[in-house]
VOBA-704531 format. One record per residue (C-alpha): residue number from 1; chain; y negated, x, z negated. Coordinates in Angstrom, 2 decimals. Each point is the difference from the previous one (the first is absolute). Last residue first. Layout:
BEGIN
site resi NUM	chain A	c2 Y	c1 X	c3 Z;
...
END
This chain:
BEGIN
site resi 411	chain A	c2 -127.49	c1 90.58	c3 -102.73;
site resi 410	chain A	c2 2.98	c1 -0.72	c3 -2.23;
site resi 409	chain A	c2 -1.84	c1 -1.22	c3 -3.08;
site resi 408	chain A	c2 2.38	c1 -0.44	c3 -2.91;
site resi 407	chain A	c2 0.27	c1 -3.61	c3 -1.13;
site resi 406	chain A	c2 -1.30	c1 -1.76	c3 -3.10;
site resi 405	chain A	c2 0.95	c1 -3.59	c3 -0.77;
site resi 404	chain A	c2 -1.88	c1 -1.84	c3 -2.73;
site resi 403	chain A	c2 1.06	c1 -2.68	c3 -2.47;
site resi 402	chain A	c2 -1.95	c1 -2.28	c3 -2.34;
site resi 401	chain A	c2 0.90	c1 -2.62	c3 -2.59;
site resi 400	chain A	c2 -2.50	c1 -1.66	c3 -2.34;
site resi 399	chain A	c2 1.32	c1 -2.49	c3 -2.57;
site resi 398	chain A	c2 -2.63	c1 0.31	c3 -2.73;
site resi 397	chain A	c2 1.03	c1 3.47	c3 -1.05;
site resi 396	chain A	c2 0.30	c1 2.17	c3 3.08;
site resi 395	chain A	c2 3.07	c1 0.95	c3 2.02;
site resi 394	chain A	c2 0.37	c1 3.04	c3 2.23;
site resi 393	chain A	c2 1.99	c1 1.18	c3 3.01;
site resi 392	chain A	c2 -0.24	c1 3.18	c3 2.08;
site resi 391	chain A	c2 2.33	c1 0.06	c3 3.00;
site resi 390	chain A	c2 0.58	c1 3.21	c3 1.92;
site resi 389	chain A	c2 0.71	c1 0.92	c3 3.60;
site resi 388	chain A	c2 0.45	c1 3.59	c3 1.18;
site resi 387	chain A	c2 1.28	c1 1.63	c3 -3.17;
site resi 386	chain A	c2 2.22	c1 3.02	c3 0.58;
site resi 385	chain A	c2 2.18	c1 0.69	c3 -3.04;
site resi 384	chain A	c2 0.06	c1 2.56	c3 -2.78;
site resi 383	chain A	c2 0.46	c1 -1.91	c3 -3.23;
site resi 382	chain A	c2 -2.05	c1 0.96	c3 -3.02;
site resi 381	chain A	c2 2.12	c1 0.60	c3 -3.11;
site resi 380	chain A	c2 1.09	c1 -2.10	c3 -2.97;
site resi 379	chain A	c2 -0.58	c1 -3.38	c3 1.57;
site resi 378	chain A	c2 -0.06	c1 -1.78	c3 3.37;
site resi 377	chain A	c2 1.17	c1 -3.54	c3 -0.73;
site resi 376	chain A	c2 2.68	c1 -1.08	c3 2.46;
site resi 375	chain A	c2 0.15	c1 -3.59	c3 -1.24;
site resi 374	chain A	c2 1.95	c1 -1.34	c3 -2.97;
site resi 373	chain A	c2 -2.78	c1 -1.90	c3 -1.76;
site resi 372	chain A	c2 1.82	c1 -3.26	c3 -0.82;
site resi 371	chain A	c2 0.62	c1 0.98	c3 -3.61;
site resi 370	chain A	c2 -2.03	c1 3.08	c3 -0.81;
site resi 369	chain A	c2 1.04	c1 3.19	c3 1.73;
site resi 368	chain A	c2 1.06	c1 3.05	c3 -2.02;
site resi 367	chain A	c2 -1.87	c1 3.30	c3 -0.09;
site resi 366	chain A	c2 -3.62	c1 -0.52	c3 1.02;
site resi 365	chain A	c2 -2.84	c1 1.55	c3 -2.00;
site resi 364	chain A	c2 -1.46	c1 1.46	c3 3.21;
site resi 363	chain A	c2 -0.11	c1 -1.59	c3 3.45;
site resi 362	chain A	c2 0.22	c1 2.81	c3 2.52;
site resi 361	chain A	c2 -2.19	c1 1.14	c3 2.88;
site resi 360	chain A	c2 1.32	c1 -0.48	c3 3.54;
site resi 359	chain A	c2 -0.25	c1 3.07	c3 2.24;
site resi 358	chain A	c2 -0.78	c1 0.35	c3 3.69;
site resi 357	chain A	c2 -3.21	c1 1.96	c3 -0.57;
site resi 356	chain A	c2 -2.56	c1 -2.19	c3 1.78;
site resi 355	chain A	c2 1.86	c1 -3.24	c3 -0.65;
site resi 354	chain A	c2 0.25	c1 0.77	c3 -3.71;
site resi 353	chain A	c2 -3.70	c1 0.88	c3 -0.03;
site resi 352	chain A	c2 -0.78	c1 -3.37	c3 1.59;
site resi 351	chain A	c2 2.22	c1 -1.76	c3 -2.54;
site resi 350	chain A	c2 -1.87	c1 1.60	c3 -2.88;
site resi 349	chain A	c2 -3.34	c1 -1.15	c3 1.41;
site resi 348	chain A	c2 1.43	c1 -3.49	c3 0.48;
site resi 347	chain A	c2 1.32	c1 -0.01	c3 -3.57;
site resi 346	chain A	c2 -3.42	c1 1.14	c3 -1.23;
site resi 345	chain A	c2 -1.68	c1 -2.86	c3 1.85;
site resi 344	chain A	c2 2.55	c1 -2.42	c3 -1.45;
site resi 343	chain A	c2 -0.50	c1 1.11	c3 -3.57;
site resi 342	chain A	c2 -3.80	c1 0.44	c3 -0.15;
site resi 341	chain A	c2 -0.76	c1 -3.71	c3 -0.33;
site resi 340	chain A	c2 2.40	c1 -0.13	c3 -3.00;
site resi 339	chain A	c2 0.83	c1 3.59	c3 -0.90;
site resi 338	chain A	c2 3.51	c1 -0.64	c3 -1.32;
site resi 337	chain A	c2 1.14	c1 3.21	c3 -1.54;
site resi 336	chain A	c2 -0.24	c1 3.56	c3 1.29;
site resi 335	chain A	c2 3.53	c1 1.37	c3 0.33;
site resi 334	chain A	c2 1.80	c1 -3.35	c3 0.42;
site resi 333	chain A	c2 -2.59	c1 -0.60	c3 2.74;
site resi 332	chain A	c2 2.45	c1 2.00	c3 2.13;
site resi 331	chain A	c2 1.99	c1 -3.22	c3 0.59;
site resi 330	chain A	c2 2.63	c1 0.76	c3 2.62;
site resi 329	chain A	c2 2.46	c1 -1.85	c3 2.20;
site resi 328	chain A	c2 2.29	c1 1.71	c3 2.51;
site resi 327	chain A	c2 1.55	c1 -2.56	c3 2.35;
site resi 326	chain A	c2 3.80	c1 -0.29	c3 -0.19;
site resi 325	chain A	c2 0.30	c1 -2.84	c3 -2.51;
site resi 324	chain A	c2 -2.51	c1 -2.10	c3 1.95;
site resi 323	chain A	c2 2.13	c1 0.29	c3 3.15;
site resi 322	chain A	c2 2.07	c1 -3.02	c3 -1.07;
site resi 321	chain A	c2 -3.03	c1 -2.26	c3 0.32;
site resi 320	chain A	c2 -3.26	c1 1.76	c3 0.77;
site resi 319	chain A	c2 -2.52	c1 -2.80	c3 -0.54;
site resi 318	chain A	c2 1.60	c1 -2.10	c3 -2.75;
site resi 317	chain A	c2 1.51	c1 3.15	c3 -1.45;
site resi 316	chain A	c2 -3.51	c1 1.34	c3 -0.60;
site resi 315	chain A	c2 -1.03	c1 -3.23	c3 -1.70;
site resi 314	chain A	c2 3.13	c1 0.03	c3 -2.16;
site resi 313	chain A	c2 -0.83	c1 3.58	c3 -1.01;
site resi 312	chain A	c2 -3.49	c1 -1.14	c3 -0.95;
site resi 311	chain A	c2 1.48	c1 -2.78	c3 -2.11;
site resi 310	chain A	c2 2.23	c1 2.55	c3 -1.72;
site resi 309	chain A	c2 -3.11	c1 2.05	c3 -0.85;
site resi 308	chain A	c2 -1.48	c1 -3.17	c3 -1.49;
site resi 307	chain A	c2 3.12	c1 -0.59	c3 -2.11;
site resi 306	chain A	c2 0.18	c1 3.62	c3 -1.14;
site resi 305	chain A	c2 -3.71	c1 0.56	c3 -0.74;
site resi 304	chain A	c2 -1.16	c1 3.38	c3 1.35;
site resi 303	chain A	c2 -2.50	c1 -1.24	c3 2.59;
site resi 302	chain A	c2 1.70	c1 1.79	c3 2.86;
site resi 301	chain A	c2 -2.37	c1 -0.92	c3 2.85;
site resi 300	chain A	c2 2.14	c1 1.76	c3 2.57;
site resi 299	chain A	c2 -0.63	c1 2.77	c3 2.50;
site resi 298	chain A	c2 2.71	c1 -0.82	c3 2.52;
site resi 297	chain A	c2 1.46	c1 2.68	c3 2.24;
site resi 296	chain A	c2 1.32	c1 0.52	c3 3.55;
site resi 295	chain A	c2 -0.79	c1 -3.44	c3 1.46;
site resi 294	chain A	c2 1.20	c1 -0.34	c3 3.60;
site resi 293	chain A	c2 2.94	c1 -2.32	c3 -0.72;
site resi 292	chain A	c2 -2.36	c1 -2.59	c3 -1.50;
site resi 291	chain A	c2 -1.53	c1 -0.41	c3 3.47;
site resi 290	chain A	c2 -3.50	c1 1.10	c3 0.89;
site resi 289	chain A	c2 -2.66	c1 -1.73	c3 2.10;
site resi 288	chain A	c2 -2.52	c1 1.02	c3 -2.65;
site resi 287	chain A	c2 -1.10	c1 -3.60	c3 -0.61;
site resi 286	chain A	c2 3.68	c1 -1.00	c3 -0.16;
site resi 285	chain A	c2 0.66	c1 2.69	c3 -2.60;
site resi 284	chain A	c2 -2.96	c1 -1.23	c3 -2.05;
site resi 283	chain A	c2 1.25	c1 -3.58	c3 0.38;
site resi 282	chain A	c2 3.40	c1 0.95	c3 -1.38;
site resi 281	chain A	c2 -1.48	c1 1.85	c3 -2.97;
site resi 280	chain A	c2 -2.39	c1 -2.84	c3 -0.89;
site resi 279	chain A	c2 2.82	c1 -2.53	c3 0.44;
site resi 278	chain A	c2 2.23	c1 1.89	c3 -2.38;
site resi 277	chain A	c2 -2.70	c1 -0.24	c3 -2.68;
site resi 276	chain A	c2 -0.14	c1 -3.76	c3 0.52;
site resi 275	chain A	c2 3.78	c1 -0.31	c3 0.26;
site resi 274	chain A	c2 0.62	c1 1.47	c3 -3.46;
site resi 273	chain A	c2 0.19	c1 -3.43	c3 -1.70;
site resi 272	chain A	c2 -0.49	c1 0.70	c3 -3.72;
site resi 271	chain A	c2 -3.74	c1 0.02	c3 0.79;
site resi 270	chain A	c2 -1.86	c1 2.91	c3 -1.47;
site resi 269	chain A	c2 -1.34	c1 -0.46	c3 -3.53;
site resi 268	chain A	c2 -3.49	c1 -0.21	c3 -1.54;
site resi 267	chain A	c2 -2.10	c1 -2.24	c3 2.24;
site resi 266	chain A	c2 2.91	c1 -2.22	c3 0.99;
site resi 265	chain A	c2 1.55	c1 -1.41	c3 3.20;
site resi 264	chain A	c2 -2.14	c1 0.17	c3 3.13;
site resi 263	chain A	c2 2.22	c1 2.97	c3 0.95;
site resi 262	chain A	c2 -2.56	c1 1.48	c3 2.39;
site resi 261	chain A	c2 0.47	c1 1.83	c3 3.27;
site resi 260	chain A	c2 -1.26	c1 3.17	c3 1.63;
site resi 259	chain A	c2 0.80	c1 1.71	c3 3.27;
site resi 258	chain A	c2 -0.48	c1 3.40	c3 1.55;
site resi 257	chain A	c2 1.00	c1 2.01	c3 3.03;
site resi 256	chain A	c2 -0.34	c1 3.30	c3 1.84;
site resi 255	chain A	c2 -2.42	c1 1.98	c3 -2.11;
site resi 254	chain A	c2 0.55	c1 3.17	c3 2.01;
site resi 253	chain A	c2 0.96	c1 3.30	c3 -1.55;
site resi 252	chain A	c2 -1.30	c1 3.33	c3 -1.29;
site resi 251	chain A	c2 -2.32	c1 0.71	c3 2.91;
site resi 250	chain A	c2 -1.87	c1 3.28	c3 0.10;
site resi 249	chain A	c2 -3.28	c1 -0.41	c3 1.84;
site resi 248	chain A	c2 -0.57	c1 1.27	c3 3.51;
site resi 247	chain A	c2 -3.53	c1 -1.50	c3 0.12;
site resi 246	chain A	c2 0.83	c1 -2.26	c3 2.92;
site resi 245	chain A	c2 3.42	c1 -0.73	c3 -1.46;
site resi 244	chain A	c2 -1.45	c1 -1.45	c3 -3.19;
site resi 243	chain A	c2 -2.42	c1 -2.25	c3 1.90;
site resi 242	chain A	c2 2.82	c1 -0.98	c3 2.35;
site resi 241	chain A	c2 2.14	c1 -1.07	c3 -2.96;
site resi 240	chain A	c2 -2.61	c1 -1.97	c3 -1.93;
site resi 239	chain A	c2 -0.32	c1 1.73	c3 -3.30;
site resi 238	chain A	c2 1.10	c1 -0.51	c3 -3.60;
site resi 237	chain A	c2 -1.01	c1 2.47	c3 -2.70;
site resi 236	chain A	c2 1.95	c1 -0.54	c3 -3.18;
site resi 235	chain A	c2 -1.08	c1 -0.36	c3 -3.61;
site resi 234	chain A	c2 2.62	c1 0.33	c3 -2.70;
site resi 233	chain A	c2 0.70	c1 -1.06	c3 -3.57;
site resi 232	chain A	c2 -1.10	c1 0.82	c3 -3.53;
site resi 231	chain A	c2 0.95	c1 -1.56	c3 -3.31;
site resi 230	chain A	c2 3.27	c1 -1.00	c3 -1.62;
site resi 229	chain A	c2 1.76	c1 -2.83	c3 -1.78;
site resi 228	chain A	c2 3.63	c1 0.44	c3 -1.10;
site resi 227	chain A	c2 2.47	c1 -2.66	c3 1.09;
site resi 226	chain A	c2 2.55	c1 -2.07	c3 -1.85;
site resi 225	chain A	c2 3.33	c1 0.33	c3 -1.73;
site resi 224	chain A	c2 2.17	c1 1.92	c3 2.44;
site resi 223	chain A	c2 3.21	c1 1.33	c3 -1.53;
site resi 222	chain A	c2 2.19	c1 -1.52	c3 2.75;
site resi 221	chain A	c2 -1.99	c1 1.97	c3 2.59;
site resi 220	chain A	c2 -1.72	c1 -1.58	c3 3.00;
site resi 219	chain A	c2 -3.37	c1 1.49	c3 -0.99;
site resi 218	chain A	c2 0.04	c1 2.13	c3 -3.17;
site resi 217	chain A	c2 -3.36	c1 0.10	c3 -1.75;
site resi 216	chain A	c2 0.30	c1 0.87	c3 -3.69;
site resi 215	chain A	c2 3.19	c1 1.97	c3 0.68;
site resi 214	chain A	c2 -1.10	c1 3.64	c3 -0.06;
site resi 213	chain A	c2 -3.17	c1 -0.82	c3 -1.97;
site resi 212	chain A	c2 2.15	c1 -1.11	c3 -2.94;
site resi 211	chain A	c2 -1.42	c1 -2.58	c3 -2.42;
site resi 210	chain A	c2 0.17	c1 -2.96	c3 2.37;
site resi 209	chain A	c2 -2.44	c1 -2.89	c3 -0.41;
site resi 208	chain A	c2 -0.18	c1 -0.48	c3 3.76;
site resi 207	chain A	c2 -2.62	c1 -2.49	c3 1.16;
site resi 206	chain A	c2 1.48	c1 -3.22	c3 1.37;
site resi 205	chain A	c2 -1.32	c1 -2.68	c3 -2.35;
site resi 204	chain A	c2 -2.57	c1 -1.18	c3 2.54;
site resi 203	chain A	c2 -2.60	c1 -0.27	c3 -2.75;
site resi 202	chain A	c2 0.16	c1 3.68	c3 -0.81;
site resi 201	chain A	c2 -1.98	c1 0.78	c3 3.16;
site resi 200	chain A	c2 -3.15	c1 -1.61	c3 -1.38;
site resi 199	chain A	c2 0.23	c1 1.93	c3 -3.27;
site resi 198	chain A	c2 0.62	c1 3.14	c3 2.05;
site resi 197	chain A	c2 -3.25	c1 -0.53	c3 1.91;
site resi 196	chain A	c2 -2.00	c1 -0.57	c3 -3.17;
site resi 195	chain A	c2 1.47	c1 3.01	c3 -1.79;
site resi 194	chain A	c2 -0.53	c1 2.26	c3 3.03;
site resi 193	chain A	c2 2.52	c1 1.40	c3 2.47;
site resi 192	chain A	c2 -0.73	c1 -2.16	c3 3.06;
site resi 191	chain A	c2 -1.44	c1 2.68	c3 2.30;
site resi 190	chain A	c2 1.02	c1 -1.11	c3 3.50;
site resi 189	chain A	c2 -0.13	c1 1.33	c3 3.53;
site resi 188	chain A	c2 0.41	c1 -1.57	c3 3.42;
site resi 187	chain A	c2 0.37	c1 0.58	c3 3.69;
site resi 186	chain A	c2 -2.45	c1 0.10	c3 2.91;
site resi 185	chain A	c2 -2.61	c1 2.08	c3 1.82;
site resi 184	chain A	c2 -0.12	c1 -1.61	c3 3.43;
site resi 183	chain A	c2 -0.81	c1 1.72	c3 3.30;
site resi 182	chain A	c2 -0.48	c1 -1.32	c3 3.55;
site resi 181	chain A	c2 -1.15	c1 -3.59	c3 -0.57;
site resi 180	chain A	c2 0.56	c1 -2.38	c3 2.92;
site resi 179	chain A	c2 1.86	c1 -3.10	c3 -1.14;
site resi 178	chain A	c2 3.37	c1 1.75	c3 0.03;
site resi 177	chain A	c2 -1.47	c1 2.55	c3 -2.40;
site resi 176	chain A	c2 -0.96	c1 -2.80	c3 -2.39;
site resi 175	chain A	c2 3.51	c1 -1.45	c3 0.21;
site resi 174	chain A	c2 1.42	c1 3.40	c3 -0.98;
site resi 173	chain A	c2 -2.43	c1 0.25	c3 -2.91;
site resi 172	chain A	c2 1.13	c1 -3.45	c3 -1.12;
site resi 171	chain A	c2 3.56	c1 1.29	c3 0.03;
site resi 170	chain A	c2 -1.04	c1 3.02	c3 -2.04;
site resi 169	chain A	c2 -1.64	c1 -2.33	c3 -2.53;
site resi 168	chain A	c2 3.09	c1 -2.22	c3 -0.13;
site resi 167	chain A	c2 2.21	c1 3.01	c3 -0.62;
site resi 166	chain A	c2 -2.16	c1 1.19	c3 -2.89;
site resi 165	chain A	c2 -0.36	c1 -3.51	c3 -1.35;
site resi 164	chain A	c2 3.70	c1 -0.71	c3 -0.52;
site resi 163	chain A	c2 -0.28	c1 1.48	c3 -3.50;
site resi 162	chain A	c2 -2.70	c1 -2.54	c3 -0.95;
site resi 161	chain A	c2 -1.12	c1 -2.21	c3 2.90;
site resi 160	chain A	c2 -3.73	c1 0.76	c3 0.16;
site resi 159	chain A	c2 -1.31	c1 1.26	c3 3.33;
site resi 158	chain A	c2 -3.42	c1 1.64	c3 0.37;
site resi 157	chain A	c2 -2.32	c1 0.05	c3 2.98;
site resi 156	chain A	c2 -1.93	c1 1.87	c3 2.65;
site resi 155	chain A	c2 -0.83	c1 -0.92	c3 3.61;
site resi 154	chain A	c2 -1.80	c1 2.98	c3 1.58;
site resi 153	chain A	c2 -3.04	c1 1.65	c3 -1.57;
site resi 152	chain A	c2 1.77	c1 2.98	c3 -1.57;
site resi 151	chain A	c2 -2.74	c1 2.44	c3 -1.04;
site resi 150	chain A	c2 2.32	c1 2.41	c3 -1.79;
site resi 149	chain A	c2 -1.32	c1 -0.28	c3 -3.56;
site resi 148	chain A	c2 -1.05	c1 -3.63	c3 0.39;
site resi 147	chain A	c2 3.36	c1 -1.10	c3 1.38;
site resi 146	chain A	c2 1.87	c1 1.87	c3 -2.74;
site resi 145	chain A	c2 -2.19	c1 -1.57	c3 -2.69;
site resi 144	chain A	c2 0.38	c1 -3.50	c3 1.44;
site resi 143	chain A	c2 3.76	c1 0.16	c3 0.40;
site resi 142	chain A	c2 0.31	c1 1.28	c3 -3.56;
site resi 141	chain A	c2 -2.34	c1 -2.63	c3 -1.41;
site resi 140	chain A	c2 1.80	c1 -2.91	c3 1.68;
site resi 139	chain A	c2 1.94	c1 -1.00	c3 -3.11;
site resi 138	chain A	c2 -3.19	c1 0.01	c3 -2.09;
site resi 137	chain A	c2 0.00	c1 1.96	c3 -3.25;
site resi 136	chain A	c2 -2.56	c1 2.57	c3 1.20;
site resi 135	chain A	c2 -2.38	c1 -2.51	c3 1.60;
site resi 134	chain A	c2 -1.70	c1 -2.09	c3 -2.68;
site resi 133	chain A	c2 0.95	c1 2.50	c3 -2.70;
site resi 132	chain A	c2 -2.32	c1 2.47	c3 1.77;
site resi 131	chain A	c2 -3.10	c1 -1.14	c3 -1.92;
site resi 130	chain A	c2 1.53	c1 0.96	c3 -3.32;
site resi 129	chain A	c2 0.58	c1 -2.53	c3 -2.77;
site resi 128	chain A	c2 -2.04	c1 1.05	c3 -3.04;
site resi 127	chain A	c2 -2.63	c1 -2.70	c3 0.58;
site resi 126	chain A	c2 2.76	c1 -2.58	c3 -0.32;
site resi 125	chain A	c2 0.73	c1 0.65	c3 -3.69;
site resi 124	chain A	c2 1.32	c1 2.75	c3 -2.25;
site resi 123	chain A	c2 3.62	c1 -0.72	c3 -0.96;
site resi 122	chain A	c2 0.83	c1 -2.84	c3 2.40;
site resi 121	chain A	c2 -1.85	c1 1.28	c3 3.04;
site resi 120	chain A	c2 0.80	c1 3.66	c3 -0.62;
site resi 119	chain A	c2 3.70	c1 -0.83	c3 -0.18;
site resi 118	chain A	c2 -0.38	c1 -1.95	c3 3.23;
site resi 117	chain A	c2 -1.59	c1 3.09	c3 1.60;
site resi 116	chain A	c2 2.87	c1 2.26	c3 -1.01;
site resi 115	chain A	c2 2.59	c1 -2.52	c3 1.14;
site resi 114	chain A	c2 -1.69	c1 -0.33	c3 3.40;
site resi 113	chain A	c2 0.01	c1 3.72	c3 0.70;
site resi 112	chain A	c2 3.69	c1 0.19	c3 -0.89;
site resi 111	chain A	c2 0.77	c1 -3.22	c3 1.93;
site resi 110	chain A	c2 -1.47	c1 1.04	c3 3.32;
site resi 109	chain A	c2 2.15	c1 -2.27	c3 2.14;
site resi 108	chain A	c2 3.29	c1 -1.40	c3 -1.25;
site resi 107	chain A	c2 1.91	c1 -0.47	c3 3.25;
site resi 106	chain A	c2 -1.77	c1 1.74	c3 2.85;
site resi 105	chain A	c2 0.84	c1 0.69	c3 3.62;
site resi 104	chain A	c2 -2.19	c1 1.85	c3 2.47;
site resi 103	chain A	c2 -1.57	c1 -0.58	c3 3.41;
site resi 102	chain A	c2 -2.68	c1 2.41	c3 1.28;
site resi 101	chain A	c2 -1.24	c1 -0.11	c3 3.58;
site resi 100	chain A	c2 -1.32	c1 2.37	c3 2.71;
site resi 99	chain A	c2 -0.73	c1 -1.43	c3 3.45;
site resi 98	chain A	c2 -3.53	c1 -1.09	c3 -0.93;
site resi 97	chain A	c2 -0.72	c1 3.50	c3 -1.32;
site resi 96	chain A	c2 0.89	c1 1.66	c3 3.32;
site resi 95	chain A	c2 1.85	c1 3.13	c3 -1.09;
site resi 94	chain A	c2 -1.38	c1 3.55	c3 0.15;
site resi 93	chain A	c2 -1.28	c1 -0.11	c3 -3.57;
site resi 92	chain A	c2 3.49	c1 -0.90	c3 -1.20;
site resi 91	chain A	c2 1.40	c1 3.36	c3 1.04;
site resi 90	chain A	c2 3.74	c1 -0.65	c3 0.02;
site resi 89	chain A	c2 2.33	c1 2.90	c3 -0.72;
site resi 88	chain A	c2 2.68	c1 -2.55	c3 -0.95;
site resi 87	chain A	c2 0.88	c1 1.87	c3 -3.19;
site resi 86	chain A	c2 -3.69	c1 0.44	c3 -0.76;
site resi 85	chain A	c2 -0.63	c1 -3.71	c3 0.46;
site resi 84	chain A	c2 3.00	c1 -0.85	c3 -2.17;
site resi 83	chain A	c2 -1.06	c1 2.38	c3 -2.77;
site resi 82	chain A	c2 -3.55	c1 -1.38	c3 -0.13;
site resi 81	chain A	c2 1.43	c1 -3.50	c3 -0.09;
site resi 80	chain A	c2 2.33	c1 0.97	c3 -2.85;
site resi 79	chain A	c2 -2.97	c1 1.23	c3 -2.04;
site resi 78	chain A	c2 -2.01	c1 -3.14	c3 0.73;
site resi 77	chain A	c2 3.01	c1 -2.13	c3 -0.94;
site resi 76	chain A	c2 0.49	c1 1.90	c3 -3.24;
site resi 75	chain A	c2 -3.65	c1 -0.39	c3 -0.96;
site resi 74	chain A	c2 0.20	c1 -3.71	c3 0.80;
site resi 73	chain A	c2 2.87	c1 -0.51	c3 -2.44;
site resi 72	chain A	c2 -1.89	c1 2.07	c3 -2.60;
site resi 71	chain A	c2 -2.94	c1 -2.42	c3 0.14;
site resi 70	chain A	c2 -3.42	c1 0.34	c3 1.61;
site resi 69	chain A	c2 -3.70	c1 0.65	c3 -0.57;
site resi 68	chain A	c2 0.36	c1 2.95	c3 -2.38;
site resi 67	chain A	c2 2.22	c1 1.82	c3 2.50;
site resi 66	chain A	c2 -2.42	c1 -0.68	c3 2.85;
site resi 65	chain A	c2 -2.73	c1 2.05	c3 -1.64;
site resi 64	chain A	c2 2.53	c1 2.69	c3 -0.87;
site resi 63	chain A	c2 0.63	c1 0.56	c3 3.71;
site resi 62	chain A	c2 3.54	c1 -0.45	c3 1.28;
site resi 61	chain A	c2 3.15	c1 2.04	c3 0.56;
site resi 60	chain A	c2 0.38	c1 2.62	c3 -2.73;
site resi 59	chain A	c2 -2.35	c1 -2.19	c3 -2.06;
site resi 58	chain A	c2 2.78	c1 -2.56	c3 -0.40;
site resi 57	chain A	c2 2.20	c1 2.39	c3 -1.94;
site resi 56	chain A	c2 3.74	c1 -0.75	c3 0.08;
site resi 55	chain A	c2 2.05	c1 2.33	c3 -2.16;
site resi 54	chain A	c2 2.60	c1 -2.56	c3 -0.97;
site resi 53	chain A	c2 0.52	c1 -3.24	c3 1.88;
site resi 52	chain A	c2 1.69	c1 -2.31	c3 -2.52;
site resi 51	chain A	c2 3.27	c1 -1.76	c3 0.81;
site resi 50	chain A	c2 0.56	c1 -1.83	c3 -3.25;
site resi 49	chain A	c2 2.22	c1 0.16	c3 -3.05;
site resi 48	chain A	c2 0.34	c1 -1.41	c3 -3.51;
site resi 47	chain A	c2 -1.14	c1 -3.60	c3 0.29;
site resi 46	chain A	c2 0.51	c1 -2.49	c3 -2.83;
site resi 45	chain A	c2 -3.69	c1 -0.84	c3 0.17;
site resi 44	chain A	c2 -0.68	c1 1.39	c3 -3.47;
site resi 43	chain A	c2 1.86	c1 3.12	c3 1.14;
site resi 42	chain A	c2 -2.29	c1 0.57	c3 2.96;
site resi 41	chain A	c2 -2.51	c1 2.15	c3 -1.83;
site resi 40	chain A	c2 -2.53	c1 0.92	c3 2.68;
site resi 39	chain A	c2 -0.34	c1 2.33	c3 2.99;
site resi 38	chain A	c2 2.96	c1 2.13	c3 -1.11;
site resi 37	chain A	c2 2.97	c1 -2.19	c3 0.92;
site resi 36	chain A	c2 3.38	c1 1.76	c3 -0.24;
site resi 35	chain A	c2 1.24	c1 1.16	c3 3.40;
site resi 34	chain A	c2 0.85	c1 -1.32	c3 3.45;
site resi 33	chain A	c2 -1.03	c1 2.59	c3 2.57;
site resi 32	chain A	c2 3.63	c1 0.70	c3 0.88;
site resi 31	chain A	c2 1.16	c1 2.94	c3 2.05;
site resi 30	chain A	c2 2.83	c1 -0.97	c3 2.33;
site resi 29	chain A	c2 -0.25	c1 3.32	c3 1.80;
site resi 28	chain A	c2 -0.80	c1 -1.79	c3 3.27;
site resi 27	chain A	c2 -2.69	c1 -1.96	c3 -1.83;
site resi 26	chain A	c2 -1.59	c1 3.11	c3 -1.52;
site resi 25	chain A	c2 -0.28	c1 1.71	c3 3.39;
site resi 24	chain A	c2 -1.35	c1 -3.19	c3 1.58;
site resi 23	chain A	c2 -2.66	c1 -0.47	c3 -2.69;
site resi 22	chain A	c2 -1.21	c1 3.59	c3 0.18;
site resi 21	chain A	c2 -0.17	c1 -0.15	c3 3.80;
site resi 20	chain A	c2 -1.57	c1 -3.47	c3 0.16;
site resi 19	chain A	c2 -2.83	c1 0.75	c3 -2.40;
site resi 18	chain A	c2 0.11	c1 -0.55	c3 -3.75;
site resi 17	chain A	c2 3.56	c1 0.00	c3 -1.33;
site resi 16	chain A	c2 2.42	c1 -1.68	c3 -2.39;
site resi 15	chain A	c2 -2.31	c1 -2.75	c3 -1.28;
site resi 14	chain A	c2 -1.36	c1 -0.61	c3 3.50;
site resi 13	chain A	c2 -3.17	c1 0.59	c3 2.03;
site resi 12	chain A	c2 0.94	c1 0.08	c3 3.66;
site resi 11	chain A	c2 -1.92	c1 0.35	c3 3.27;
site resi 10	chain A	c2 1.83	c1 -0.31	c3 3.31;
site resi 9	chain A	c2 -1.45	c1 0.31	c3 3.51;
site resi 8	chain A	c2 1.00	c1 -0.85	c3 3.56;
site resi 7	chain A	c2 1.68	c1 -3.40	c3 -0.28;
site resi 6	chain A	c2 0.44	c1 -1.89	c3 3.27;
site resi 5	chain A	c2 -1.13	c1 -3.40	c3 1.24;
site resi 4	chain A	c2 0.56	c1 -1.34	c3 3.51;
site resi 3	chain A	c2 -2.63	c1 -1.82	c3 2.05;
site resi 2	chain A	c2 1.70	c1 -2.22	c3 2.52;
site resi 1	chain A	c2 -2.87	c1 -2.24	c3 1.15;
END
């Protein structure tokens, strides 16, 4: 059965904008959401900056009763879901519940909620641990809460593959639609800006210790010294094509292809052999029935560590050959930080808006390429250019590689 998957709704909660319109306007201006940490004192962790979502109030989107039962990462996903459904003009109550699914990505789960309850455990005793600790920290909590709120009784799940997770979740949503579901709420959010979460992240040795917000996270630049963590992400509404057409829905693009691979090398560093990441990109293009010559833009991982950025460039060259230097490459996450499970979903949302408007957003904090990173990095200003076929690529700690091809829907 040839059931095609299209995206009809976008919901975004990001450090430089809440809602797709505010986020997109800020992104095209190159407005950074990376600022000094305010949620806790990061200096003892050697961390000066983070991509915090300012002005986000959970009760603007969900009932207070649900707020106390769940973590900030789930609040953001519920808010983004509400935005995506509104953007898609989809009335959930009219859908068959068994053909409505929820598939999200998670990386650290409800760590803020969990840290608070662990502190209660050790300082006061087990009777002071709240009843909702058993569910609020859990990686699947967001999927569960969205499914409960909207009555989604189709196949639901959660994917955990760090920054690659957002793409893997969307790919799983596509498979679920092929198997008979009509609508899938999918994507990922993250809220990893707590002392416990940062202590865990420090172990990879890749967090930026920079003292200048303008250069703390500089993908592909010679000054790059690590990445800045951030919170937020995106939830997208995916529909089976005929279902979307029947209700005259707007269609941003088609999810045309996807592939994932694994380095099988080390839990803390990508493989020095870039072929595994290249293979994910090549297989995604093959799945889409697209040639490398068709790709108009690459939304790159851009981790902000010179040797790892150079490895990504090698992976891109391994797929695109001599043309790699002529394909626009961008890493708009330079404005928000690395959002872990939220990163890839936000990159896909950003790519869809780029396809809609025919403009590629810039990579900020880029002035001179790091060694081996001499691609056509879009920087300084947005680039006006039609985008018909796009490649979004991500890597996750632990050796995960994922790539997705998006294509404009031609009718």
